N, C-alpha and C positions, 0 to 999 in steps of 0.2 A: 669248714673240712669235711667231706663226705664221708659217711660210715655205712658199712652194710648192717643190717638190723641183727646184730648179735644176739640179741635178747629173744629173738623169734626164730632162731633156728635150733630144732629139736635135739642134732647129733652133740652141737656145742653144749645146750642147756643138760643134756646127761651128761656129758664129760664134765659139767660143773659141779652137779649135783653128786657126782662121784668124789670129787676133791672136798666137799661139805662131810661127806662118809668117812675119808681119810682122816681129816681134821677131828673129826667127833673121838675118833682113836687114838689121836694124840696124846688125850686124856689120861690113857693108861700109863704114858710114858711121864709126862709132867702136867701141873694143872694150867688149864687155858688160859688162867689170867698173867700166866709168866709170859705169854706169846703175844708178840705182833705180827701183823698181817701187810705185806706190802704187795701191792699189785699196780697193772697198767689197765686202770679201770675204765678206760673208754669213757663216750658219752653218756652211757648210762646207768654206769656203776653197779652193774647187777650181780655180781659177785659180792660186791659191798653189802648190799642191800640183805642177800641172804646170809652171809655173816653176821650183820647185824641183828637182824631177826631170832637165830638160831644160837647164836653165840657172842651175847652182846657185852662178854666179859674181855673178847680181844680188841686190842687196841689195833686200828686199821691206819696206814697211809696208802693214798693214790698218787704214783708220778704219770704225770704227762708233760708234755714239751710244746704240744699247739696251744696256742693262745686261745683260740675260738672253741676248741675240746674243751678246755679248762673250764670256760665261762659255761659251756653246756652242762659240767660236771657240776659246777655250784649250784646250778639250778636244779639238778637231780639228787641232790645230796640226800642220802635216806636218813639220816640223825645229823646232830648237831657236832660242832667241830672239836668238840674233846673226846668222842667218839674216833671221829674220820679226819685226819688232816690230810688236805690237799696240796701236792707238792709239786709245783708250776718249775719243771728243768727236764733236762736231757735225762735219759736211764743211766747212760753212762756216769754223768756227771754226778749224779745223786749216788751211785753204786760205788764211786771213787771216796766218797764223804762218808757212805755207811759205815758205822762202828757199833756193832753189837752190844757192847761193854757187859759182855757176860750175859744178855738178856735173849731168849730165845726167839728165833723166827718163823714166819712161813713166808714163802716167796713166791709168786706167780710170775714166771718171765713167759707174758702171753704175746708171742710173736706173730704178726700176721706173715712175715716174709721168711727167709731164709738166708742168712749170711754166716760167713765165720765167726763176724761179732757177737753174735748168738752164743756160739759156744765160748769165746771169750770171756763172755759176760758172767755164763753160768762155773767157768774154773775160777773167776776172780772171787763170785759169790761164796763157792763152796769152799775156799780158802778163808774166808771171812767169818762164815755163821758159827754158832756155837751148837756146841754137842744137843740133839735131838731136835734142832731145827728141820722143818721141811722144805724142799723145794720142789717147785713144779718146772715145767717146760713144756712150751706150746710150739711149735716148728710149721711153718709151710711144708706140704710132703705132695708136691705134684712132680712127678717123673715125667711128664712133657715140657717144665721148663727146661730140660737139658737133653731135648730131643731136637735136629735139624729139622725146622718147621719146611723145606722144601723137599727133603729128600725123605724124609722122615724115617731118618735112620741117625744112629746115635754119630755124632761128630765134631764141630769144634766146641759146641756147649758142654759135650761131655768133658773135653780136656779142660774147658775153663772150671768146672766140677773140679776135677781132678787137684789142678791147681791152686782153686781157692780152700779147698775142705780136706786135701791129702794130710795134711797134719792129725787130722782125729779119724780118719778112714781108717779100718782094720786092714785093707790092701788099698794102698796109695794109687796103685795101679790100676783098680778095676775101673770100669765103667758103671755108672748109675744105673739101675735097674730100671728096667721100661713099666713094670707093674706095679700098682698102688701098695699092695700087701707088702712086695719084697723092698721096694724102696723106704716103707716105714720103717723095716727091721733094719735096713742101715741106717737111716736116722738113731734108731734105739742104740746100735752098735756103735755109733760116732759120740753120742752123749755118754755112752760106757768108757770111752776113752778117753774123753774129755774128764770124766769124774777121776779116772783113774791116773791123768796125769796131775787133776790138784789136789788130789789126795793119795799119794802113791804108798806103796805097801810100807815104809819106812815110817809112815806117820801114824799116829793111834787112831786117827778118824778116817772113815770110810763112809760111801755114799750106797744106801741100802734101797732098792729100788721098791716101791710098794705098790705101782698098778700102771698100766701102759696102755694106751688104744690109739687107733689111729680112725679116721672116720672123712666125711665131705659134706658140707653144707654149702654146695656151691664150688668150693676151693678144698682140697685136700689137705688135712692136717695128721700131725703125730702128736703126740704129748705122753708125758711121764713123770711120774711123782715120785718122791722118793725123799728118805730121811737121812741126815746126817748121826751117825752114831759111832762111839767106840768100837773097835773092831771084836774087843773083848766082850761088848753087850749087844753084838750083833743077832744071837741068837734071842734074848729078849726082845728086840725091838721086832724082828720078824712075827715073834709070837703076837704080838700086840695088833699087827695087822692079819694073821691068817686067817681071820673070819669075814675080812672084808669081800665082797661080792667080787669074784674076777680077780682078785689081788693078782702080782705078779713079782713076787720076792726072791726070783733065780733068774731075773734077765733072759727071759722067756719070750717067745713071738707076742708082740702086742696084739691084743683082742680090737676086733672090728665093731664100729659101731654103725648100726646103718636102720636107724629105726623107721617105719613106715608112715605118712603123714596121715592120721585117723581122725573122723571126726568125733566129738564128745559122746553122741551118739552110738558109733560104733566100740568106741572104747568102755559105755557102759555095758552094752551088748555083751562084748568079751569078759567083762570083768568077772561075772561067777565062775568063768572055768581057769582062773588063773588061780595059783601057778600050775603050770601043767609039767608032770614029772617027766615026760617023754612025749615025741610025735606031735608036741606044739603047735608048728606049723600046720598041719593038715589037720588038729582039730578045730583051729582057730579060723583055719578056711571053712571048712565044713559048716561052723557056727555061722558064719556069713553069707554063704551061700553064692559068692561072687568072688572074683578077682580084684585085687587092688592093683594089680602090676600087669605086665604085658601077658606072662605065661603065668600058668599055674606052679611051677617050679619057682619063679620070681614071687610069686606072691604067697608061697609058704616061705620062703626063706626070709620075707621081709616079717612075718608075723612070727616066726620063731624069734626074729630080732626083738619083736615087742614084748612077746612072753618073757624074753630072759632080761630086758630092760624096762617093763612097764612099772616098776617101784620109782625109776627118775625119770621117767616119760613127764614132759611139762605140759601143762595146759595153758593153751592160749586164749582169751575170751573177748570177745568184743563187749565193747561199753559204750554207751552211748552218754555224753556228757551233759 
């Protein structure tokens, strides 16, 4: 099975490192020793490698249905089987068997596509996990998927969108948006509706958002992280994450991640100017002395993004074996 190089995509890497930061703050609610991390690790198990390096006390489970990808995972194991259990199973099947048994969980539902089943999985999961568990969901966010290619106008694809997702749309009669930002906002609203259906106001637990982002690494994506907590302890949960960079504790609009591709030499050159309190895009552009995008405005927008996310920006190195 062919996979895109998820481990080499900078915006995805920034999103992954934000999850690591969010997990670190879970320790304010409960000991990380009490948690098990469940994910759809893909062939390289990149998030599992990071977790093992930074939080070795967290047990881990990767669920994969494709046989060849499962073989690649066994080859890329970052640690022994006692720390990371590889499960070959369809995720829906695994989820139906999953029982927390009063143990806390961290789930990353890292989907490459967008279907109603993704929201169904989320609702099932929220109904199962215990208090203080964390759930992150990532969904494809490509508005062009729902625009008729010939007329370039909303058409039958928009109708199919309404038919497929109407149950979790705030307005089941609305057309899907045509721009990435508004489409990501709609997906967040749909996640909120799904969470409220899974944990209605009559039950003591709720889904508290922690952060949300949208980005593109060749394909538009939306991602949201939240914590299941008791309604009467929601303020305590929000306090645990209030110092998380770009936290989203109120279902506000998701933050855009759009970091530039910079060489190591460029990054080292800019490093002494960071952090920038204001005017980061202009300051870093002047420091470089040239554009890194088509226009000055685009260059400064990209460099502003770099200033905001530079602590989470990955290093990709070429090595000669």
